[in-house]
MDTraj code that builds the backbone (N, CA, C; nanometers):
import mdtraj as md
import numpy as np

residues = "MET THR THR ILE PRO GLU VAL ALA THR ALA PRO GLU VAL LEU GLU ARG GLU PHE SER LEU LEU THR ALA VAL THR ARG LEU ASP PHE LEU SER ARG ARG ASP ASN VAL VAL VAL ASP GLU PRO ASN ASP SER ALA ASP ASP ASP ASP ASP TRP ALA SER LEU LYS ALA GLY THR ASN THR GLN LEU ASP ALA GLU GLU ALA LEU GLU LEU LEU ALA LEU GLY GLU VAL VAL ALA ARG LYS ALA HIS GLU HIS ARG GLN LEU GLY ILE THR ALA ALA LEU ARG GLY GLY VAL ASP TRP PRO GLN ILE SER ARG ALA LEU ALA ILE SER PRO ARG ALA ALA TRP GLU ARG HIS VAL ALA TRP LEU ASP ALA GLN ALA ALA ALA ARG ARG SER GLY ALA PRO ASP ALA LEU THR PRO ASP GLU VAL ALA ALA ALA ARG ALA ARG ALA GLY ARG ARG PRO ALA".split()
xyz = np.array([
    [16.8872, -9.9417, 14.7753],
    [16.7616, -9.9950, 14.7249],
    [16.7118, -9.9034, 14.6135],
    [16.6644, -9.9640, 14.5053],
    [16.6146, -9.8885, 14.3904],
    [16.4752, -9.8376, 14.4189],
    [16.4514, -9.7126, 14.3843],
    [16.3191, -9.6559, 14.3988],
    [16.2398, -9.6829, 14.2722],
    [16.1261, -9.7464, 14.2884],
    [16.0398, -9.7761, 14.1747],
    [15.9523, -9.6538, 14.1495],
    [15.9386, -9.6136, 14.0223],
    [15.8553, -9.4977, 13.9917],
    [15.7141, -9.5151, 14.0430],
    [15.6553, -9.4042, 14.0929],
    [15.5186, -9.4126, 14.1459],
    [15.4179, -9.4445, 14.0361],
    [15.4359, -9.3865, 13.9190],
    [15.3431, -9.4102, 13.8096],
    [15.4132, -9.4931, 13.7029],
    [15.3755, -9.6188, 13.6958],
    [15.4335, -9.7084, 13.5954],
    [15.3560, -9.6941, 13.4648],
    [15.4218, -9.7234, 13.3574],
    [15.3550, -9.7227, 13.2276],
    [15.2528, -9.8348, 13.2269],
    [15.1295, -9.7992, 13.2060],
    [15.0198, -9.8972, 13.2071],
    [15.0003, -9.9550, 13.0690],
    [14.9612, -10.0830, 13.0618],
    [14.9349, -10.1434, 12.9301],
    [14.8319, -10.0654, 12.8484],
    [14.7312, -10.0097, 12.9153],
    [14.6277, -9.9355, 12.8439],
    [14.6859, -9.8142, 12.7704],
    [14.7858, -9.7508, 12.8302],
    [14.8504, -9.6359, 12.7667],
    [14.9346, -9.6830, 12.6488],
    [15.0173, -9.7846, 12.6709],
    [15.1027, -9.8360, 12.5644],
    [15.0214, -9.8968, 12.4506],
    [14.9092, -9.9584, 12.4836],
    [14.8244, -10.0223, 12.3827],
    [14.7743, -9.9205, 12.2821],
    [14.7438, -9.8005, 12.3303],
    [14.6987, -9.6945, 12.2400],
    [14.8140, -9.6362, 12.1589],
    [14.9325, -9.6356, 12.2165],
    [15.0483, -9.5723, 12.1522],
    [15.1185, -9.6612, 12.0504],
    [15.1212, -9.7932, 12.0740],
    [15.2014, -9.8832, 11.9924],
    [15.1164, -9.9783, 11.9091],
    [15.1576, -9.9984, 11.7843],
    [15.1006, -10.1076, 11.7050],
    [15.1608, -10.2375, 11.7598],
    [15.1091, -10.3497, 11.7142],
    [15.1649, -10.4781, 11.7573],
    [15.3121, -10.4870, 11.7202],
    [15.3469, -10.4500, 11.5976],
    [15.4858, -10.4579, 11.5533],
    [15.5773, -10.3689, 11.6357],
    [15.5348, -10.2479, 11.6638],
    [15.6170, -10.1572, 11.7442],
    [15.6326, -10.2096, 11.8867],
    [15.5246, -10.2606, 11.9443],
    [15.5309, -10.3141, 12.0805],
    [15.6245, -10.4341, 12.0871],
    [15.6160, -10.5241, 11.9880],
    [15.7032, -10.6416, 11.9852],
    [15.8496, -10.5990, 11.9685],
    [15.8733, -10.5031, 11.8829],
    [16.0105, -10.4545, 11.8602],
    [16.0686, -10.3960, 11.9879],
    [15.9928, -10.3132, 12.0569],
    [16.0407, -10.2520, 12.1818],
    [16.0577, -10.3589, 12.2897],
    [15.9641, -10.4532, 12.2990],
    [15.9751, -10.5632, 12.3959],
    [16.1015, -10.6434, 12.3690],
    [16.1259, -10.6745, 12.2430],
    [16.2445, -10.7500, 12.2043],
    [16.3718, -10.6723, 12.2412],
    [16.3731, -10.5434, 12.2120],
    [16.4915, -10.4620, 12.2428],
    [16.5195, -10.4621, 12.3938],
    [16.4191, -10.4353, 12.4749],
    [16.4397, -10.4322, 12.6198],
    [16.4795, -10.5678, 12.6728],
    [16.4176, -10.6731, 12.6203],
    [16.4511, -10.8098, 12.6621],
    [16.5968, -10.8422, 12.6317],
    [16.6354, -10.8117, 12.5091],
    [16.7740, -10.8389, 12.4678],
    [16.8713, -10.7567, 12.5507],
    [16.8374, -10.6324, 12.5741],
    [16.9277, -10.5474, 12.6508],
    [16.9453, -10.6007, 12.7920],
    [16.8360, -10.6427, 12.8535],
    [16.8441, -10.6923, 12.9899],
    [16.9173, -10.8259, 12.9954],
    [16.9028, -10.9068, 12.8920],
    [16.9665, -11.0388, 12.8890],
    [17.0966, -11.0416, 12.8130],
    [17.1386, -10.9280, 12.7587],
    [17.2610, -10.9155, 12.6790],
    [17.2652, -11.0210, 12.5694],
    [17.1578, -11.0269, 12.4912],
    [17.1500, -11.1209, 12.3807],
    [17.1538, -11.0409, 12.2511],
    [17.2544, -11.0668, 12.1687],
    [17.2655, -11.0007, 12.0403],
    [17.2898, -11.1083, 11.9363],
    [17.2181, -11.1034, 11.8266],
    [17.2401, -11.1978, 11.7182],
    [17.3749, -11.1661, 11.6553],
    [17.4726, -11.2467, 11.6838],
    [17.6093, -11.2194, 11.6387],
    [17.6232, -11.2007, 11.4877],
    [17.6174, -11.3059, 11.4052],
    [17.6474, -11.2844, 11.2640],
    [17.5376, -11.2099, 11.1890],
    [17.4142, -11.2131, 11.2380],
    [17.3030, -11.1551, 11.1631],
    [17.2685, -11.0131, 11.2073],
    [17.3340, -10.9604, 11.3080],
    [17.3006, -10.8279, 11.3568],
    [17.3616, -10.7245, 11.2623],
    [17.2761, -10.6634, 11.1810],
    [17.3245, -10.5651, 11.0854],
    [17.3084, -10.4243, 11.1368],
    [17.2787, -10.4074, 11.2645],
    [17.2572, -10.2749, 11.3210],
    [17.3842, -10.2208, 11.3852],
    [17.4992, -10.2444, 11.3234],
    [17.6248, -10.2012, 11.3816],
    [17.6349, -10.0502, 11.4012],
    [17.5623, -9.9753, 11.3209],
    [17.5705, -9.8297, 11.3311],
    [17.4783, -9.7734, 11.4374],
    [17.3880, -9.8533, 11.4860],
    [17.2926, -9.8096, 11.5857],
    [17.3617, -9.8035, 11.7214],
    [17.3585, -9.6841, 11.7844],
    [17.4282, -9.6640, 11.9116],
    [17.3803, -9.7598, 12.0201],
    [17.2482, -9.7871, 12.0263],
    [17.1959, -9.8759, 12.1293],
    [17.2518, -10.0170, 12.1139],
    [17.2546, -10.0690, 11.9911],
    [17.3072, -10.2031, 11.9677],
    [17.4579, -10.2069, 11.9899],
    [17.5266, -10.0982, 11.9545],
    [17.6707, -10.0941, 11.9758],
    [17.7029, -10.1044, 12.1254],
    [17.6224, -10.0375, 12.2080],
    [17.6465, -10.0449, 12.3522],
    [17.6206, -10.1846, 12.4043],
    [17.5248, -10.2570, 12.3445],
    [17.5007, -10.3943, 12.3847],
    [17.6224, -10.4816, 12.3530],
    [17.6733, -10.4652, 12.2324],
    [17.7882, -10.5460, 12.1917],
    [17.9096, -10.5157, 12.2779],
    [17.9204, -10.3933, 12.3217],
    [18.0338, -10.3552, 12.4058],
    [18.0168, -10.4063, 12.5489],
    [17.8961, -10.4534, 12.5804],
    [17.8724, -10.5088, 12.7147],
    [17.8443, -10.4033, 12.8180],
    [17.8084, -10.2825, 12.7743],
    [17.7779, -10.1750, 12.8692],
    [17.6301, -10.1454, 12.8669],
    [17.5808, -10.0849, 12.9741],
    [17.4433, -10.0368, 12.9799],
    [17.3421, -10.1467, 12.9497],
    [17.3553, -10.2626, 13.0139],
    [17.2648, -10.3721, 12.9818],
    [17.1558, -10.3962, 13.0847],
    [17.1737, -10.3568, 13.2069],
    [17.0695, -10.3831, 13.3071],
    [16.9619, -10.2764, 13.2985],
    [16.8367, -10.3211, 13.2938],
    [16.7246, -10.2280, 13.2864],
    [16.7069, -10.1587, 13.4212],
    [16.6711, -10.0299, 13.4150],
    [16.6365, -9.9626, 13.5400],
    [16.4919, -9.9983, 13.5726],
    [16.4431, -9.9530, 13.6864],
    [16.3093, -9.9904, 13.7322],
    [16.2013, -9.9488, 13.6332],
    [16.2124, -9.8293, 13.5784],
    [16.1118, -9.7807, 13.4831],
    [16.1102, -9.8652, 13.3554],
    [16.2279, -9.9015, 13.3053],
    [16.2368, -9.9861, 13.1866],
    [16.1849, -10.1275, 13.2151],
    [16.2128, -10.1774, 13.3343],
    [16.1640, -10.3108, 13.3714],
    [16.0115, -10.3134, 13.3761],
    [15.9518, -10.2072, 13.4288],
    [15.8055, -10.1977, 13.4304],
    [15.7507, -10.1820, 13.2889],
    [15.8229, -10.1084, 13.2035],
    [15.7817, -10.0965, 13.0637],
    [15.7864, -10.2327, 12.9953],
    [15.8918, -10.3101, 13.0226],
    [15.9044, -10.4454, 12.9668],
    [15.7855, -10.5308, 13.0077],
    [15.7489, -10.5240, 13.1336],
    [15.6346, -10.6005, 13.1851],
    [15.5044, -10.5562, 13.1177],
    [15.4821, -10.4249, 13.1106],
    [15.3609, -10.3727, 13.0487],
    [15.3554, -10.4067, 12.9001],
    [15.4704, -10.4007, 12.8327],
    [15.4753, -10.4341, 12.6901],
    [15.4396, -10.5805, 12.6661],
    [15.4810, -10.6681, 12.7559],
    [15.4434, -10.8090, 12.7444],
    [15.2930, -10.8249, 12.7470],
    [15.2264, -10.7508, 12.8323],
    [15.0807, -10.7542, 12.8404],
    [15.0184, -10.6964, 12.7134],
    [15.0730, -10.5864, 12.6636],
    [15.0233, -10.5248, 12.5402],
    [15.0340, -10.6217, 12.4229],
    [15.1492, -10.6866, 12.4097],
    [15.1694, -10.7818, 12.3005],
    [15.0699, -10.8973, 12.3114],
    [15.0482, -10.9478, 12.4324],
    [14.9519, -11.0574, 12.4515],
    [14.8120, -11.0131, 12.4106],
    [14.7719, -10.8934, 12.4501],
    [14.6385, -10.8438, 12.4164],
    [14.6234, -10.8246, 12.2658],
    [14.7236, -10.7624, 12.2053],
    [14.7169, -10.7373, 12.0623],
    [14.7226, -10.8681, 11.9833],
    [14.8006, -10.9631, 12.0295],
    [14.8069, -11.0926, 11.9611],
    [14.6717, -11.1617, 11.9694],
    [14.6047, -11.1517, 12.0835],
    [14.4715, -11.2097, 12.0989],
    [14.3751, -11.1467, 11.9995],
    [14.3805, -11.0158, 11.9880],
    [14.2938, -10.9443, 11.8942],
    [14.3217, -10.9894, 11.7511],
    [14.4493, -11.0046, 11.7167],
    [14.4853, -11.0490, 11.5825],
    [14.4392, -11.1933, 11.5579],
    [14.4416, -11.2772, 11.6625],
    [14.3935, -11.4149, 11.6485],
    [14.2457, -11.4127, 11.6096],
    [14.1690, -11.3284, 11.6755],
    [14.0264, -11.3220, 11.6446],
    [14.0028, -11.2691, 11.5036],
    [14.0816, -11.1728, 11.4617],
    [14.0689, -11.1217, 11.3245],
    [14.1057, -11.2309, 11.2247],
    [14.2035, -11.3137, 11.2575],
    [14.2421, -11.4258, 11.1715],
    [14.1307, -11.5287, 11.1627],
    [14.0666, -11.5572, 11.2736],
    [13.9532, -11.6513, 11.2733],
    [13.8413, -11.5959, 11.1851],
    [13.8123, -11.4675, 11.2019],
    [13.7076, -11.4047, 11.1207],
    [13.7403, -11.4161, 10.9725],
    [13.8645, -11.3871, 10.9365],
    [13.9065, -11.3956, 10.7958],
    [13.8963, -11.5396, 10.7452],
    [13.9366, -11.6343, 10.8277],
    [13.9300, -11.7758, 10.7871],
    [13.7849, -11.8193, 10.7648],
    [13.6964, -11.7790, 10.8549],
    [13.5563, -11.8151, 10.8397],
    [13.4960, -11.7519, 10.7131],
    [13.5318, -11.6259, 10.6874],
    [13.4850, -11.5602, 10.5650],
    [13.5361, -11.6327, 10.4412],
    [13.6548, -11.6912, 10.4529],
    [13.7138, -11.7633, 10.3410],
    [13.6641, -11.9056, 10.3264],
    [13.5721, -11.9473, 10.4138],
    [13.5141, -12.0807, 10.4011],
    [13.5845, -12.1901, 10.4800],
    [13.6730, -12.1528, 10.5675],
    [13.7460, -12.2500, 10.6497],
    [13.6534, -12.3020, 10.7599],
    [13.6651, -12.4287, 10.7935],
    [13.5801, -12.4845, 10.8986],
    [13.6545, -12.4899, 11.0321],
    [13.5802, -12.5197, 11.1385],
    [13.6373, -12.5204, 11.2740],
    [13.7472, -12.6235, 11.2935],
    [13.7396, -12.7435, 11.2355],
    [13.8538, -12.8347, 11.2490],
    [13.9838, -12.7781, 11.1897],
    [13.9719, -12.7070, 11.0783],
    [14.0917, -12.6450, 11.0188],
    [14.1434, -12.5329, 11.1074],
    [14.0525, -12.4495, 11.1565],
    [14.0915, -12.3393, 11.2469],
    [14.1562, -12.3965, 11.3721],
    [14.0979, -12.5028, 11.4258],
    [14.1509, -12.5611, 11.5493],
    [14.2931, -12.6146, 11.5300],
    [14.3200, -12.6715, 11.4128],
    [14.4567, -12.7192, 11.3856],
    [14.5554, -12.6028, 11.3831],
    [14.5129, -12.4906, 11.3249],
    [14.6007, -12.3720, 11.3193],
    [14.6276, -12.3150, 11.4581],
    [14.5332, -12.3351, 11.5509],
    [14.5476, -12.2831, 11.6869],
    [14.5976, -12.3880, 11.7864],
    [14.6053, -12.5129, 11.7422],
    [14.6489, -12.6231, 11.8275],
    [14.5578, -12.6430, 11.9491],
    [14.4267, -12.6275, 11.9238],
    [14.3260, -12.6540, 12.0273],
    [14.2114, -12.7292, 11.9603],
    [14.1143, -12.7727, 12.0373],
    [14.0008, -12.8465, 11.9803],
    [13.9094, -12.7499, 11.9056],
    [13.8316, -12.8027, 11.8103],
    [13.7353, -12.7180, 11.7399],
    [13.6365, -12.6497, 11.8353],
    [13.5920, -12.7261, 11.9340],
    [13.4978, -12.6695, 12.0311],
    [13.5602, -12.5535, 12.1090],
    [13.6843, -12.5728, 12.1532],
    [13.7528, -12.4657, 12.2281],
    [13.7751, -12.3430, 12.1402],
    [13.8105, -12.3631, 12.0134],
    [13.8307, -12.2516, 11.9216],
    [13.7007, -12.1735, 11.9045],
    [13.5917, -12.2463, 11.8827],
    [13.4612, -12.1836, 11.8652],
    [13.4225, -12.1068, 11.9916],
    [13.4390, -12.1711, 12.1090],
    [13.3984, -12.1068, 12.2353],
    [13.4789, -11.9801, 12.2618],
    [13.6084, -11.9825, 12.2330],
    [13.6900, -11.8623, 12.2516],
    [13.6446, -11.7514, 12.1587],
    [13.6133, -11.7881, 12.0348],
    [13.5701, -11.6884, 11.9383],
    [13.4367, -11.6273, 11.9805],
    [13.3437, -11.7110, 12.0218],
    [13.2127, -11.6612, 12.0651],
    [13.2283, -11.5748, 12.1911],
    [13.3161, -11.6120, 12.2819],
    [13.3411, -11.5301, 12.4016],
    [13.3955, -11.3932, 12.3608],
    [13.4825, -11.3911, 12.2603],
    [13.5365, -11.2639, 12.2108],
    [13.4237, -11.1794, 12.1504],
    [13.3334, -11.2439, 12.0741],
    [13.2200, -11.1716, 12.0172],
    [13.1310, -11.1147, 12.1284],
    [13.1094, -11.1936, 12.2345],
    [13.0325, -11.1447, 12.3494],
    [13.0995, -11.0220, 12.4109],
    [13.2309, -11.0273, 12.4230],
    [13.3064, -10.9148, 12.4802],
    [13.2982, -10.7924, 12.3891],
    [13.3007, -10.8155, 12.2588],
    [13.2869, -10.7036, 12.1648],
    [13.1491, -10.6380, 12.1807],
    [13.0449, -10.7180, 12.1915],
    [12.9099, -10.6650, 12.2081],
    [12.8986, -10.5848, 12.3373],
    [12.9564, -10.6389, 12.4450],
    [12.9526, -10.5696, 12.5752],
    [13.0322, -10.4393, 12.5689],
    [13.1466, -10.4419, 12.5025],
    [13.2294, -10.3215, 12.4901],
    [13.1537, -10.2134, 12.4122],
    [13.0851, -10.2526, 12.3071],
    [13.0084, -10.1554, 12.2274],
    [12.8970, -10.0953, 12.3117],
    [12.8295, -10.1799, 12.3896],
    [12.7221, -10.1294, 12.4776],
    [12.7775, -10.0323, 12.5809],
    [12.9038, -10.0521, 12.6202],
    [12.9669, -9.9653, 12.7195],
    [13.0231, -9.8381, 12.6573],
    [13.0092, -9.8277, 12.5247],
    [13.0527, -9.7048, 12.4582],
    [13.1877, -9.7106, 12.3892],
    [13.2479, -9.8285, 12.3784],
    [13.3778, -9.8414, 12.3114],
    [13.3573, -9.8246, 12.1607],
    [13.4104, -9.7167, 12.1026],
    [13.3858, -9.6907, 11.9606],
    [13.4568, -9.7877, 11.8663],
    [13.5628, -9.8526, 11.9124],
    [13.6381, -9.9453, 11.8273],
    [13.5843, -10.0876, 11.8293],
    [13.4897, -10.1142, 11.9177],
    [13.4322, -10.2497, 11.9257],
    [13.3409, -10.2736, 11.8058],
    [13.3191, -10.4002, 11.7756],
    [13.2312, -10.4343, 11.6649],
    [13.0908, -10.3809, 11.6888],
    [13.0250, -10.3407, 11.5821],
    [12.8867, -10.2943, 11.5919],
    [12.7954, -10.4159, 11.6119],
    [12.6723, -10.3937, 11.6565],
    [12.5792, -10.5067, 11.6714],
    [12.5602, -10.5842, 11.5405],
    [12.5553, -10.5155, 11.4281],
    [12.5412, -10.5848, 11.2995],
    [12.6641, -10.6685, 11.2678],
    [12.7828, -10.6165, 11.2977],
    [12.9059, -10.6928, 11.2740],
    [12.9133, -10.8158, 11.3640],
    [12.8721, -10.8007, 11.4894],
    [12.8693, -10.9143, 11.5817],
    [12.7705, -11.0199, 11.5311],
    [12.6530, -10.9751, 11.4869],
    [12.5513, -11.0704, 11.4364],
    [12.6044, -11.1455, 11.3147],
    [12.6698, -11.0746, 11.2229],
    [12.7251, -11.1391, 11.1029],
    [12.8349, -11.2385, 11.1416],
    [12.9173, -11.1996, 11.2380],
    [13.0262, -11.2898, 11.2819],
    [12.9702, -11.4140, 11.3503],
    [12.8635, -11.3959, 11.4282],
    [12.7988, -11.5121, 11.4930],
    [12.7405, -11.6060, 11.3872],
    [12.6801, -11.5501, 11.2846],
    [12.6228, -11.6320, 11.1780],
    [12.7343, -11.7097, 11.1072],
    [12.8492, -11.6446, 11.0796],
    [12.9616, -11.7128, 11.0161],
    [13.0184, -11.8230, 11.1054],
    [13.0180, -11.7978, 11.2371],
    [13.0745, -11.8954, 11.3314],
    [12.9898, -12.0228, 11.3363],
    [12.8615, -12.0089, 11.3118],
    [12.7743, -12.1268, 11.3120],
    [12.7546, -12.1848, 11.4513],
    [12.7128, -12.3119, 11.4517],
    [12.6871, -12.3807, 11.5783],
    [12.8160, -12.4360, 11.6365],
    [12.8119, -12.4548, 11.7677],
    [12.9283, -12.5091, 11.8388],
    [12.9604, -12.6484, 11.7873],
    [13.0880, -12.6709, 11.7511],
    [13.1274, -12.8057, 11.7074],
    [13.1154, -12.9048, 11.8221],
    [13.0889, -13.0285, 11.7887],
    [13.0774, -13.1350, 11.8886],
    [13.2100, -13.1671, 11.9521],
])
top = md.Topology()
chain = top.add_chain()
for i, resn in enumerate(residues, 1):
    res = top.add_residue(resn, chain, resSeq=i)
    for name in ("N", "CA", "C"):
        top.add_atom(name, md.element.get_by_symbol(name[0]), res)
traj = md.Trajectory(xyz[None], top)
């Protein structure tokens, strides 16, 4: 029986350490390694020892610590992608885009897009009140609420 490490890598730790791109790259690497998936004709990383071992069919099963890292990285990517979605909405609103256009880009209703964005703004305000230095300031939240306008019908 495999012994699982007592202290697993937590998403909160990885979230601080990795950018979205780095987290996605590491998630992809671990996923491919565990599933032995290598892009045959397009894999130009022939000189990379890790990819060479994949192609050779060796060292493909993740150990318990790597499996937990894979799981935590999935959570980190989801969180960071959510944050980027909100930044995209903010940029679109600043650019004059309306909620029906935003909703098409997100494949949800205008009302749902607006409600998710406002919920994120509420969370930013609460995080700032709790002392999170990276959360939006009250002035930034107020400006974002003004840009968001009223809830679409």
